SESERO-436063 format. One record per residue (C-alpha): residue number from 1; residue in three letters; x, y, z. Coordinates in steps of 0.001 Angstrom, whole numbers. Example, Ala and Ser with C-alpha at 12.3 -4.5 7.8 and 13.67 -1.06 7.14 Angstrom:
<rs>
     i    aa        px        py        pz
     1   Ala     12300     -4500      7800
     2   Ser     13670     -1060      7140
</rs>
This chain:
<rs>
     i    aa        px        py        pz
     1   Met      6517    -15836    -23890
     2   Lys      7736    -12109    -23722
     3   Thr      9468    -11080    -20811
     4   Val      9128     -8648    -18742
     5   Leu     11797     -6659    -16899
     6   Ile     10227     -5282    -13412
     7   Ile     12774     -3271    -11062
     8   His     12592     -2731     -7746
     9   Pro     15004     -2747     -5337
    10   His     12639     -4502     -2423
    11   Trp     11918     -7447     -2245
    12   Val     11166    -10805      -316
    13   Pro     12245    -11202      2824
    14   Ala     11560     -7632      3130
    15   Asn      7938     -6843      5076
    16   Leu      6966     -3415      2731
    17   Ala      4321     -2852      1006
    18   Ser      6222     -2067     -1853
    19   Val      7383     -5506     -2069
    20   Gln      3510     -6406     -2582
    21   Arg      3110     -4806     -5848
    22   Pro      5770     -7050     -7924
    23   Arg      4865     -9976     -5538
    24   Leu       951     -9799     -6496
    25   Met      1544     -8833    -10236
    26   Gly      4392    -11329    -10770
    27   Asn      2527    -14407     -9518
    28   Tyr       240    -14231    -12128
    29   Leu      1525    -12291    -15490
    30   Lys      2236    -16137    -17058
    31   Gln     -1190    -16632    -17144
    32   Phe     -1408    -14009    -19535
    33   Gly      1540    -14430    -22058
    34   Trp      4038    -12590    -20015
    35   His      7395    -14065    -18053
    36   Pro      8170    -12339    -15355
    37   Leu     11809    -11265    -14400
    38   Leu     12832     -9715    -11559
    39   Leu     15617     -7209    -10727
    40   Thr     16510     -6180     -7040
    41   Val     19133     -5995     -4431
    42   Asp     20293     -8769     -2172
    43   Ser     18641     -8611      1080
    44   Lys     21981     -7930      3070
    45   Tyr     21255     -4277      2138
    46   Tyr     17914     -4017      3109
    47   Glu     17783     -1471      6540
    48   Glu     14553     -3859      7651
    49   Thr     13234     -6277      9885
    50   Pro     13320     -9865      7250
    51   Asp     10213    -11546      7278
    52   Pro     11604    -14807      6053
    53   Leu      7453    -16186      6453
    54   Ile      6608    -14096      3005
    55   Gly      8470    -16185       926
    56   Lys      5690    -18600      1275
    57   Thr      3461    -16353      -792
    58   Val      5325    -15970     -3987
    59   Ser      5687    -18073     -6935
    60   Lys      8297    -20283     -8171
    61   Asp      7526    -18610    -11920
    62   Ile      9229    -15459    -10810
    63   Glu     12967    -15192    -12026
    64   Val     14774    -13091    -10008
    65   Val     18143    -11061    -10434
    66   Tyr     20417     -9827     -7233
    67   Thr     22516     -6958     -7344
    68   Lys     24192     -5022     -5045
    69   Ala     24182     -1747     -2830
    70   Tyr     25759       833     -1073
    71   Asn     25408       -81      2749
    72   Val     24285      3085      4853
    73   Thr     27137      5237      5818
    74   Lys     27145      5850      9862
    75   Pro     25756      9181     10799
    76   Arg     23143      7971      8413
    77   Leu     23003     10419      4943
    78   Ile     21380      7909      2628
    79   Gly     18598      5391      3751
    80   Asp     16839      4926        34
    81   Ile     18303      1837     -1327
    82   Gly     16822      3363     -4505
    83   Leu     19808      5813     -4281
    84   Arg     21913      3399     -2584
    85   Ala     21618       811     -5608
    86   Phe     21069      2956     -8519
    87   Pro     24327      2205    -10215
    88   Phe     24196     -1309     -9546
    89   Leu     21017     -2136    -10460
    90   Lys     21873       425    -13678
    91   Lys     24335     -1990    -15047
    92   Glu     22607     -5401    -14306
    93   Ala     19655     -3413    -15861
    94   Leu     21727     -2807    -18984
    95   Arg     23449     -6170    -19296
    96   Leu     19677     -7904    -18673
    97   Cys     18590     -6088    -21597
    98   Arg     21395     -6416    -23927
    99   Glu     21803    -10366    -23509
   100   Arg     18329    -11285    -22913
   101   Gln     15225    -11124    -25046
   102   Ile     13375     -8062    -22715
   103   Asp     10047     -6908    -24731
   104   Phe      9142     -4291    -21494
   105   Ile     10554     -2991    -18291
   106   Trp      8035     -2143    -15781
   107   Ile      9286       159    -12066
   108   Pro      6767       148     -9667
   109   Ile      7588      3332     -7115
   110   Pro      8887      3861     -4824
   111   Ser     11461      3821     -4146
   112   Phe     11007      6812     -7006
   113   Tyr     14414      6812     -8070
   114   Thr     14704      3853     -9649
   115   Ala     11917      5621    -12137
   116   Leu     14936      7131    -13708
   117   Leu     16362      3679    -14837
   118   Gly     13405      3311    -17314
   119   Arg     14288      6390    -19149
   120   Ile     17722      5717    -19441
   121   Val     17767      1916    -20229
   122   His     15039      2764    -22960
   123   Asp     17976      5563    -24551
   124   Lys     20294      3418    -24566
   125   Thr     18593      -109    -25456
   126   Gly     15471      1285    -27193
   127   Ile     13304     -1083    -24895
   128   Pro      9864       688    -23815
   129   Tyr      9001       918    -20306
   130   Gly      6566      1828    -17433
   131   Ile      6672      3556    -13972
   132   Asp      3521      1964    -11656
   133   Tyr      2758      5032     -9425
   134   Ile      2204      2579     -5832
   135   Asp      2184      6179     -4387
   136   Pro      2050     10020     -5319
   137   Trp      5400     10961     -6283
   138   Val      4747     14951     -6174
   139   Arg      2512     14777     -3845
   140   Asp       717     16678      -934
   141   Ile      2931     17466      1939
   142   Thr       794     19380      3976
   143   Asn      1195     16923      7142
   144   Gln      5421     16201      6408
   145   Ser      6206     20155      6391
   146   Asp      9610     19401      7879
   147   Phe     12938     20342      5556
   148   Arg     13363     16652      4113
   149   Ala      9561     16492      2720
   150   Lys     10515     20150      1241
   151   Leu     13515     19163      -524
   152   Ser     11926     15601     -1159
   153   Gln      9199     17271     -3183
   154   Ala     11540     19806     -4680
   155   Val     13727     17077     -6398
   156   Ala     10386     15044     -7390
   157   Arg      9392     18416     -9296
   158   Thr     12709     17988    -11110
   159   Leu     13236     14587    -11804
   160   Glu      9499     13034    -12419
   161   Pro      8884     15173    -15605
   162   Tyr     12519     13345    -16839
   163   Ala     12000      9890    -15617
   164   Val      8335     10120    -17481
   165   Lys      9263     11333    -20717
   166   Lys      9552      8574    -22875
   167   Ala      7583      6086    -20928
   168   Ala      5276      4244    -23285
   169   Leu      3294      3185    -19741
   170   Ile      1895      4925    -17191
   171   Thr       -16      1954    -14505
   172   Gly      -789      2748    -11086
   173   Val     -3554      1613     -8035
   174   Ser     -6109      4161     -9297
   175   Thr     -5718      6344    -11818
   176   Pro     -6394      9370     -9565
   177   Tyr     -3281      8428     -8455
   178   Tyr     -1692      8917    -11814
   179   Gln     -3566     11051    -13801
   180   Pro     -1844     14117    -12624
   181   Val      1356     12968    -13759
   182   Ile        31     12673    -17588
   183   Asp     -1528     15464    -16928
   184   Arg      1624     17273    -16174
   185   Asn      3940     15585    -18605
   186   Phe      2150     14932    -21694
   187   Lys       -40     16630    -24057
   188   Thr      -798     13182    -26156
   189   Pro     -1323     10930    -23315
   190   Pro       982      7326    -23174
   191   Val     -1037      3816    -22746
   192   His     -1949      3981    -19246
   193   Ala     -4041      2026    -17131
   194   Gly     -5132      1374    -12979
   195   Met     -5848     -1404    -11108
   196   Pro     -5496     -2203     -7197
   197   Tyr     -2534     -4595     -5471
   198   Gly     -5770     -6593     -5572
   199   Phe     -5301     -9500     -3562
   200   Asp     -3997    -12990     -3688
   201   Pro     -6846    -15913     -2542
   202   Asn     -3851    -18249     -1558
   203   Asp     -2661    -15702      1051
   204   His     -5461    -15559      3240
   205   Glu     -5473    -19370      3086
   206   Ile     -2549    -19508      5187
   207   Glu     -2647    -20349      9151
   208   Leu      -457    -19791     11494
   209   Glu      -157    -22158     14489
   210   Gly      1328    -20685     17755
   211   Leu       972    -17285     16748
   212   Lys      1630    -14853     19732
   213   Met     -1486    -12157     19488
   214   Pro      -916     -8252     20011
   215   Trp     -3512     -8569     22954
   216   Asp     -2694    -11808     24383
   217   Asp     -1267    -10068     27732
   218   Gln     -5171     -9028     27933
   219   Pro     -6958    -12204     27461
   220   Asp    -10878    -10455     28726
   221   Cys    -10765     -7669     26440
   222   Lys    -11830     -7014     23050
   223   Pro     -9924     -5874     20284
   224   Trp    -10641     -3655     17590
   225   Leu     -7641     -3709     15255
   226   Tyr     -6352     -1819     12603
   227   Ala     -3307     -3055     10612
   228   Gly      -526      -723      7992
   229   Ala       996      2567      8107
   230   Phe      -345      5488      9881
   231   Leu     -1169      7682      6831
   232   Pro      -401     11289      6276
   233   Asn     -3635     12329      5713
   234   Ser     -5800      9900      7752
   235   His     -4846     12214     10807
   236   Leu     -8193     14266     11222
   237   Phe    -10191     10998     10536
   238   Val     -8474      9084     13945
   239   Gln     -9016     13041     15669
   240   Ser    -12302     12704     14932
   241   Phe    -12769      8724     16144
   242   Phe    -11042      9777     19232
   243   Glu    -13167     11938     20222
   244   Ser    -16342     10287     19303
   245   Val    -14829      7335     21611
   246   Ala    -13983      9675     24123
   247   Ala    -17512     11287     24061
   248   Leu    -19122      8196     24310
   249   Arg    -17314      6681     27338
   250   Ala    -18312     10003     29498
   251   Asp    -21754      9036     28246
   252   Gly    -21640      5662     29152
   253   Lys    -21990      4072     26602
   254   Trp    -18638      2878     25766
   255   Asp    -18288      -790     26336
   256   Ala    -15512     -1166     28723
   257   Ala    -13693     -3890     27469
   258   Val    -12349     -2783     24158
   259   Arg     -9020     -2231     23639
   260   Leu     -7850      -280     20385
   261   Tyr     -4904     -1567     18240
   262   Phe     -2597      -127     16264
   263   Val      -365     -1691     14857
   264   Gly      2445     -2056     12105
   265   Thr      1435      1995     12113
   266   Gly      5446      3174     11169
   267   Ser      8053      5681     11690
   268   Tyr      5513      8708     10662
   269   Pro      6681     11887     11325
   270   Ala      3664     13693     12378
   271   Lys      1724     13736     15442
   272   Arg      1713     10270     17345
   273   Ile     -1476      7960     17329
   274   Thr      -826      7284     21129
   275   Ala      -831     11708     21283
   276   Tyr     -4037     12180     20186
   277   Ala     -5198      9444     21938
   278   Lys     -3409     11088     25133
   279   Asp     -5787     14175     24546
   280   Tyr     -8637     12415     24649
   281   Gly     -7964     10625     28025
   282   Leu     -8090      7241     25974
   283   Glu     -4349      6245     26886
   284   Asp     -5286      2810     29044
   285   Ile     -7294      2079     25762
   286   Val     -5282      2593     23043
   287   Ile     -2001        20     21814
   288   Glu       230      1302     19603
   289   His      2699     -1448     18034
   290   Arg      4609      1063     15431
   291   Gln      7217     -1478     14316
   292   Arg      5914     -3255     11044
   293   Phe      4906     -7418     11540
   294   Pro      5200     -9913      8824
   295   Phe      2050     -9771      6322
   296   Leu      1470    -13166      7141
   297   His       913    -12390     10774
   298   Ile     -1292     -9324     10040
   299   Leu     -3488    -11416      7893
   300   Asn     -4070    -13706     11148
   301   Phe     -4267    -10768     13287
   302   Leu     -7058     -9642     11611
   303   Ser     -8896    -12871     11502
   304   Lys     -8506    -13021     15601
   305   Ala     -9988     -9728     16077
   306   Asp    -13174     -9035     17561
   307   Arg    -13235     -6048     15458
   308   Val    -11477     -4554     12278
   309   Met    -10811      -829     11958
   310   Leu     -9869       984      8604
   311   Phe     -8598      4508      8514
   312   Gly     -7883      5787      5157
   313   Ser     -7432      9319      3466
   314   Thr     -8875     12474      3277
   315   Glu     -8253     12597      -452
   316   Ile    -10117     11033     -2765
   317   His     -7521      8817     -4791
   318   Tyr     -6345      6461     -2215
   319   Thr     -7425      3020     -2717
   320   Ala     -6610      1821       389
   321   Ser     -5473     -1616      -471
   322   Lys     -5750     -3338      3059
   323   Thr     -9433     -3013      2299
   324   Phe     -9160     -6672       804
   325   Gln     -7481     -7860      3963
   326   Cys    -10261     -6037      5929
   327   Leu    -12860     -8207      4474
   328   Leu    -11068    -11136      4032
   329   Ser    -10777    -11210      7487
   330   Lys    -14457    -11937      7882
   331   Arg    -14891     -9618     10815
   332   Pro    -17383     -6857     11662
   333   Leu    -15826     -3925      9787
   334   Phe    -15725       144     10436
   335   Ser    -14085      2374      7741
   336   Met    -13427      5541      7061
   337   Leu    -12324      6883      3960
   338   His    -12945      9569      1331
   339   Ala    -16713      9152      -107
   340   Glu    -15026      9044     -3881
   341   Ser    -12129      6916     -2543
   342   Ser    -12903      2840     -4937
   343   Ala    -12291      1829     -1671
   344   Val    -15807      2142     -1017
   345   Asp    -17523       911     -3962
   346   Val    -15311     -2467     -3072
   347   Ile    -16965     -2298       435
   348   Arg    -20687     -1398      -524
   349   Glu    -20694     -4302     -2881
   350   Ala    -19326     -6847      -487
   351   Asn    -22044     -5827      1926
   352   Ala    -19724     -4114      4617
   353   Asp    -21189      -766      4508
   354   Ala    -23357      -745      7710
   355   Phe    -20692      1134      9819
   356   Leu    -19015      3126      7255
   357   Met    -18224      6807      7589
   358   Pro    -18224      8315      3988
   359   Tyr    -15874     11830      4567
   360   Asn    -16622     14823      2128
   361   Asp    -14251     17636      1147
   362   Gly    -15086     20231      3769
   363   Asp    -16904     18126      6312
   364   Ser    -15693     19534      9635
   365   Lys    -14060     17568     13017
   366   Glu    -17223     18493     14740
   367   Val    -19103     17342     11445
   368   Ile    -17416     14005     11336
   369   Val    -17902     13225     15310
   370   Lys    -21349     13471     14570
   371   Lys    -21705     11127     12029
   372   Leu    -19599      8474     13993
   373   Arg    -21454      8745     17551
   374   Ser    -24323      6300     15993
   375   Ile    -22187      4267     14129
   376   Leu    -19829      3007     16732
   377   Ile    -22540      2680     19579
   378   Asn    -24461      -135     16900
   379   Phe    -20678     -1169     15984
   380   Gln    -20150     -2020     19827
   381   His    -23669     -4081     20027
   382   Glu    -23430     -7614     18107
   383   Val    -24174     -7724     14978
   384   Gln    -25381    -10019     12264
   385   Trp    -22078    -10090      9925
   386   Asp    -23348    -10810      6164
   387   Leu    -20501    -10311      3842
   388   Asn    -21090    -11039        31
   389   Leu    -17603    -11893      -760
   390   Glu    -18600    -12757     -4906
   391   His    -18076     -9628     -6264
   392   Leu    -14132     -9484     -4665
   393   Gly    -13259    -11370     -7612
   394   Ala    -12952     -8460     -9793
   395   Tyr    -10195     -7362     -7582
   396   Thr     -7929    -10349     -7171
   397   Cys     -4411     -9303     -8540
   398   Ile     -5284    -12152    -11017
   399   Gln     -7249     -9508    -12542
   400   Ser     -4735     -6787    -12289
   401   Ala     -2418     -8824    -13355
   402   Lys     -4529     -9329    -16350
   403   Val     -4784     -5649    -16709
   404   Leu     -1330     -4738    -16593
   405   Ala      -557     -7501    -18835
   406   Glu     -3090     -6329    -21506
   407   Ala     -1574     -2568    -21219
   408   Met      2047     -4075    -21799
   409   Asp       853     -5765    -25201
   410   Lys      -912     -2089    -26308
   411   Ala      1887      -522    -25906
   412   Leu      3964     -2882    -27642
   413   Glu      1600     -2970    -30187
   414   Ile      1575       690    -30567
   415   Lys      5488       976    -30601
   416   Asn      5881     -1627    -33540
</rs>
C-alpha cells in the first residue's frame, strides 16, 4: 500500500471546516490503496474552542503525527497556525520523508502558507506533491477591502506561483476553485481533479441525546435554520431575503411563529446579519449565534429544525458543501445559489428544488426579491417533502477519496 503524507495544521478536536477535508478523505483512502499519514499540530496550540465529539467521526485507519507551534503572542500579531507552526511542520515533514516510504504529499489549504511546504520538501526529497484548494488563495475581496485583506491578497499573488510551480497534482472541492490557478501558473497543466467534500454517511447516524437546541427558549416557535459560515459573497442573498420577509410581513402573509436562526456564522468582518435584520425591522425574529458549534451538534440541529435554509454565493464556483448536510437532515430546504453552482445539480437530483432560488449574474436585488415572494409564501405552508437521496451516493466522501486516490496514482505514473 502506498503512503500519502497529508499536511494540515488543524485536526480534531478543532471544529473547523478545513478539518473535514483530511478527515473525510482519510477515512476512506485505504479502500483505494493509500495509507493516510497525517502531519498536524498539537491541539494545545490551537486558538479555537475544541470539539470533543468530533473524534467520533474519525477512522482509526488515519495515522497521526503531531508537532508544535509558536504560541499566539499578546498583542496578537500572528494568528494563522500555518505560519506559527511552519518551521516545525517543515522539520517534521522532512524527517518523515527521510525515515518513511512516502509516495506522495497532499496539502489541503487553507492554511494557505502550508502550500509552500510541498515545494520545499519536494526540492529536498524529490517526492511529488499536490495542493488541494478548499478555498481559493487568490480571490475576490470586494466585501473585505480592509488593509489586512489587501495585504493578504498581495502576499497570495506573490507566494502562490512559487508554491504550485512544481506541483504534480492540483485538486479542489470543484474544478472552478482551482482552474484559475492552472490558468495563471501553468503552460502545461499538471494532473488535476475536482472532488467535493462529500459526506460520510456514518456521521448522520450519530444522534446526541439531551442536546439543547438554539430555540429551546422559544418552545412554540417554528425554527428556520441556517448553519455555517456567513460568506463574503452571500450578502446580496441575505439582504434580498430579509427584504422579502419584511414585505410579506407587512402584507400579512408571514407566519408570526417563524424564527430565523443563523448559527455558527463566524467572526466575519463585514456587515452583520443582525444589522441587515434591523434594516428591515426583523430584529425580533432573527437570531444569530456567531460562535462555532460542534459538528455533530449542527447535524442534530438541522434534523430537528422546522425548515432549513442554505445561502450560497454569487460566485459560480462555490460548491456549498453544506448542501449535503441540509439534504440529509430530510427537512424542507430553502436555497439561494448561483444557477451554475454544482450544488444546484445536487439539489435538483434530490428532488429538493421546490424552494430553490437560482441566481444569475447581473440579477439585481429587485429581481431577486420579486422571485422570492412566491417561494417564501409556499415555503411557510405544510409541504410534501418527497426527497430522492439515491443519487447522493455519487457525492459521498468515499467517491471523493476514490477520485483523489486515482489522481495521485496518475501523477505518480507520469512522474515514473
